[in-house]
N, C-alpha and C positions, 0 to 999 in steps of 0.2 A: 673780532673787535666791534665795539659799538660805534657806529659812524655818527658824527656830530649832527649831520643833517636829519638823522632819524630821532634824535633825543627829544626834540620838542613835542613829538607825538606821544611819547610814552606816558606822560602824566594823564592822558585821557583814558587810559586803560583802567579797568576796575579789578584786575586779577591781583593775587598776592605778589606776583613778580613785578607787576607794574607799580604797585605801591612801594616796593623796595627801590626801584629806579627813581620814582617820583620823589621819595623822601630824600634820596641822596642828591638829586639834581636840583631840586627846587627848595631846599632848606637853606636859603640865604646864600647859595653858591653862585658865583659869577660864571655863567656858562661860557662866555667868551674867553675866559682865562683858562679854561680846561683843555688839556690835551685829549686826544681820542681815548675814550674809555670812561670809566666812572671815577669820581673824585676820591672815593675811599671804598674799602671793602665793606660789604654789608654785614650786619651782625649775624644774619642767618648763615652766611657762608663761613664766618668765623667759627660758628658752632660746629658746622660740618667738619671743618679743618681740624678742630681740636681732637676729634676722634680718629678721623681717617689718616691723619699724620702718623698715628700710632699703629693703626690696623692695616693700612695700605700705603706704606712708605713709598713704594715704587710709583704708584699713581700720583701721590702728593708731589714727588720730585718731578715727574713728567709735567704736571700742571705748573709747578713752580718755574719751569724753564720755558713756559709758553708765553705768548703775547697776551693771552687771557689774564694771566697772573699780573702782568705789568699794567693791564688795563683795569685791574680790580674786578674782573669777572670771575666769580668763584663757583663752587658747587651748586649753590641754590639758584643762581642766575640761569643756569642751564636745566636743572632738574626740578625746579618748582612746578607744581601742577595745581589745577583746580579740583575741588572735591568732586565735581561732576565728571571729570575725565575718566574714561574706562580703565586706564592703568594707574589711577591715583591710589596711594595708600599713605597711612599715617606713619611717620617715622620721627620719633622724639618730638612730638608736638608740631611737626611740620608736614605739610601735604606735598609729597613729591612723586615722581615716577622714575622707574629705572631707565626707561628708554628716552633718549633725546632724539627727536624727529626733525626732519627738515622744517616743519612748521615752527618748532621751537627755535631752531637756528635763525629762522626768518625774522625773529624779533629784532635782530641786529643786522643780519645779512640778507635782507629781503631781495636785493638785486640778484645775488648769487643763487639763491634758492629758486627764484622765478626762472632763471635761465636753466638751472638744473632740472626743474620740473618739466620743462618743455623738451627735454632730451630723451633719447632712447635709453640712456642709463637708468633714468628714473622708472622706466617701464619694464625693466628686466624681470621683475617679479611676475609679470603676466605670462611667463613661461609655464606657470603652474597649470597643469591639465593638458599641456601640449604633448606632441609626440615624444619629445625629449624626456618629459616627465613620466611617460608610460614606461620608458626604459628603466628609469630608476625605481619607480614604485611597483611595477609589476614584473618586468622581465628580469631585472637584477635583484629586486627586493621582495619583501613580504610585509605582513603587518605585525611583526613580532615586537617592535618597539612601542611599548604602551606607556603613556604618560597621563596625568590627570585630565589634560585637555583632549586627549585622544584615547579614550578607554578601549576603542576598537582597534587601536594600533596604527602604526605608521611605518614607512620604509626607512630604515637606517641609512640606506644608500642615498635616498633623496635628502634626508635631513642633514647628513654630513657632507654631501656632495653638491647637488644642484642648488639647494637653498642657500648655501654659504656664499655663493657668488651672485646668484640671481636675486636672492632675498626670500625670506620666508614670509608667510602671512601670520603676523604676530597674534597669538591667541592669549587672552588675559584670563587668569583664574579668578575665582571669587574674592581672593584677598588682594587683588590688584597687581599681583606679580605675574610676569609672563610665563607661559607654559614652557618647560625645558626643551620640548621638541622644536620650538620656534625661536628660542633665545637661550644662549647668546647667538647673535646673528648680525653681521654688518654687511649683508648682501646689498649691492648697490640699488636694487629695485625693491627692497623690503617694503611690505605693505603694513603700515603702522596703525595702531589703534585709533589715532586721531584722523584717519582717512588719508593722510599724506603718503606719498610713495617715495622710497629712497632712504639712503643712509649716508649722511655726509662723512661719517667715520669710515666708510669704505675706502676713502682716499686720505682723509685727514684723521689719521689714527688718534684715538683718544689716549691720554689726556693732554698730550703735548701739542697736537694739531699742527705739527711742523710743516711749514710750507716747503722746506727743502725735501722732506720725505715725500710730499705729494708730487713734487716735480721729478722725483727719481724714477727711472724706468722700472725698478724692482717693485714699486708700489702697484703698478699696472699688472705686473706679473702674477699677482695673486689669482687673477681670473683669466687674463689673456695669455694663456699658454696651453699646451696639450695638443692632441691630434687634430682637433677640429678648428682651433683658432690660436695658433702658436705665435701670436704677435710678439711676445717677449723674446722668444728664441729667434724669430725672424729679425727683430731689431738688433739682437746681438751679432747676428751674422752679417748684417748690412754694414756699409761703410760708415753710416751714422753711428751705429752702436760701437763699432771698433774705435771710432774717434772719441766717443764719450768716455769709454772705459780707459782710454789712454790719457785723457785730459780731464778726468773728473775733478781734480783739485782746482782747475781753472774755471769751473762752471758757475761759481757764485750762486749756488742753488738756494741759499737762504736770503738772498738780497730782496729788499722790499720792491724795488723796481727791477724787472727782469725782462728786458727786451732783447730779442735776438738781433745781433748786429750792432748793439750798443753796449750791453752789459756783459755779453759773452759771445764768442766767435767760434769756439773750437768744435762744437757739435750741438745738434738738437736732441732733445728727449721727446718722449711721447707727448708731454705737456706742451713743449715748444710748438709742435705742429698742430695739435688739436685744441689747445685751450689758451695758451699764454699770449701776452700782449705782443704786438708788433709795432713798428714805427708809426703805423696808421690806425691800427685797431686795438681796442681794449681787450682785457681778459674776458673769456667767455666760459661758462660752465655747461654750455650745450656743445657736446663733443661732435655733433653731426654737422655743424655749420661750415666745416671745411672739407667735407667728404663729398666726392662727386659720383661715387658708386656705392651702393649698399651690396656688399658681397656675402651677406648672410644667407639669402634664399637660394633655392635650387638654381634659379636663373638670376644673375645680377640685375638689379633695377636701379633706377635713379632714386636718390634719397627722398625726394619729395613724394614719391609714390608710396614708400613705406611709412613716411610720416602721416600721410593721409589715412592709411589703414589704422593707425593708432590715434587718430584725431589730434595730432600735434600741430602747433602753429607753423612748423617747418614746411607743411604742405604748400605754403605760399612762397617758399624760397626756392627758386629754380637751381638746378645743379650747376649751371654756368656761374652763378653768383658765388656758390660755395667753392667752386674750383678757383675762382679769382681770389677768394679769401685765403685758400691754401697756397696759391702761387705767390701771394704777398709774403707769406712766411718763407717760401723757398728763395725768393729774391733777396732775402736778408744775407744770404751767403752765395747764391748761384747766379749765373748770367741768364738772360732771357732765353737764349737758344738752348741752353742746358735744360731749363725747365720745360720748354716746349717739346724737346726731344724725349724727355722722360714721359710726358703724358701721352705722346704718340705710342711709345712702347707699352705703357700700361693699358691704354684703351685697346690696343691690339690683342693683348693677352686675354682681357676680359671678354672681348667679342669672339675670340677663338674658342674659349671654353663654352660660352653661351651657345654659339651656333653649331659647333661640331659635336658636343657631348650633352650639354644640359637640356636643350630643347628637345632633341630627338629622344634622349634618355627618359625625360619626364613623360613624353607622349607614350612611349612603349610601356612604362610602368603603369600608367593609367589603364592601358589595355590589358595588362597582365594581372592586375589586382583581382578582378572577378574570377579568374581562373585558378586561384590558389585553393587548395583543399580546405583550409581554415581561414577565417576572415580576420582573426586577431592580428594586430600589428606585430611584426617581427616573428610571425609564426612560420615563415617560409624563407628559404635561402635568398630568394630574390629581394625580399625586404632589406636584409642586411647588406647585400652587395650594393644595391642602389643607394641606400642611406649613406654608406661609407664613401661611395664615389662622389656624391655632391656635398655631404655634410662634413666630411673629413678632407678628402683629397682635393676636391674642387675648391674648397675654401682655402686650403694651403696654397694652391697655385695662385689664386687671385690675391690673397693677402701678401704672398711672397713678392708678387709683381708690384703691388701697391707700395711696398716698403723696401724694394730693391734688394731682395735676398735671393740670389739665383739658385741656390741649392734647394730652397723650399719651393720656388717656382717650378723647377724642373723635376729633380729626383724625388722629392716628397710631394710633388704636385701633379703636373701634367703627365709625368711618367706613370705614376700610380693610377691616375684616371684612365689613361689609355690601356694600360696593362689589364686592369680589371674590367674595363668596358668590353674589350675584345675576347679575353680569355675566361671571364666568369659571367658577366652580365648577359651578353648575347647568347652564349650556350644555354644558360638556365632559362632564358626567355624562350628559346627554341624548344626546349624540353617541355615547358608548360604548354606551348602552343600545340605540339605534337600530341601530348596526352589529351588535351581538350578535343582535338580533331578526331580522336578515336572514340569519343564519348557517344553513348546512345542518346544523350540529350541533344536534340537538334540545335537549340540555342547555344549551348556550350560548345558544340562542334563548330558552329558558325563563328562564334567569338574567337575560337582558337585559330580559325582560318584567317580572320581579320588580323589577328596579331602576327601570324606568320607572314602574311603579305606585307605588313608594315615593316617587319624586321628586314625582309628582303629589300624593300625599297630604300631603307636607311643604308644598308650595307652596300647597295649598288650606287649610292650617291657619290658625288665627286670627292667628298671628304673621306669616305670609307672604302671605296672600291679597290684600293690597293690591297686590302686584306683578302680579296678573292682573286688576286692576280689580274686585276683589270685596271692597272694604273694607266693614267692618260699617257699616250705615246710621247708627247712633248716632255712631260714630267719624267718619264722613264729615260728618255734620251739625255736629259740634263743630269739625272742621277748617274748614268753610266759615264758621262763626260767628267763629272766631278770625281768619281771613283778612280778613273784613269789618271787624272791629274794628281790625285793624292798619292797613288802608287808610284808615279814617276818622280814625285818630289822626294819621297822618303825611301824609295827602293835603293838598296845597296848594290854597288857594282859587283 
């Protein structure tokens, strides 16, 4: 919706869209008497509707149920373009573009777009060219998908997979239309022709832009699920998710004011914790402002560290402040001691994973990489094993703890991490080291010796010595005592 405080600025613009707004708003209309929105539907949008009502009835009906409709914001208000725009084309004597970008939405929703642009969501498209993309483009894919914009071909695995969540880099053809390999695409980090990053429609599905849908956990589930980041499944397993699905009818998801502890009490959704208003704080479209660990990397880091790498303003917001923001949400329903206890448990799991598996595993992989027979990523078993330990299993453990899903924390998380660390990763590292040590190349043999020495040091450390029957005597005595107590408690006479 167009906010009243922004309307006075619109008449200064020289674009066709600004002219539409200006004509409507300053044609003898008393602004003070207007509700939020435009006083009437523009002639340009009426022309669009006359055709699209017949050709795209579903889209027309979705828009008709939206707040945009009630505010007289129609097709042209969103799709109007300048002739100089890269993706502009002529359509029935109107200059429009297919893609509506965050920059377009900012004409009316500048605060929301500013917050979103500062978030990790908006930067998701920067995965292009990363290790993950090597998987989809090379390991899983080929260049068989040819389009006008990509005559040399593209990987269908990347186009239909990675890009649909992370966002494609939109390529515009000579006629102003987007290349079919890059659109349709509503990836949340989409790289748009006007230079903006992101897609508001990733969460606010066009053309209804339903706030209730954006607040529903299923919306986040388009991207936040699967082996490496199953937040949707984690949420469903958690007490929060159980409560939501049992009480969905009480959630007031479509309410204009939606404050936890005031407008609903039965459960939080993803939006509740990461974005929605609290009794003290307004809505935010920067989903990182309440997160106190970034669990995406091999080793979990504080969010200001990852923000600094992306050049985001969040680099100046310490994790303690973000945690306080999240705790404010928690306190809408929980007691202080409950919240404090949760964070002690969560921090403990993150630190366990970091110190026992992630840091030594990362160091060992760096020593092993030069010893592989081929240098290409994912060309050796060790690449796959280590990638899945941290990228899949380690993330599941950390995200599970963050959202209180015990099965994902343990059986899909730390269990898999430990199982594959001891039974797959360490054995394949030893094999690489042994092969290198037998090499006639002195440097390779020396590097193999360094790796073997480091493997042994890790395994003999306090965290791992149990695996070679060197458990600390005190720990062993405690284990034996507990085992005896267990047998006595459950043993039948």
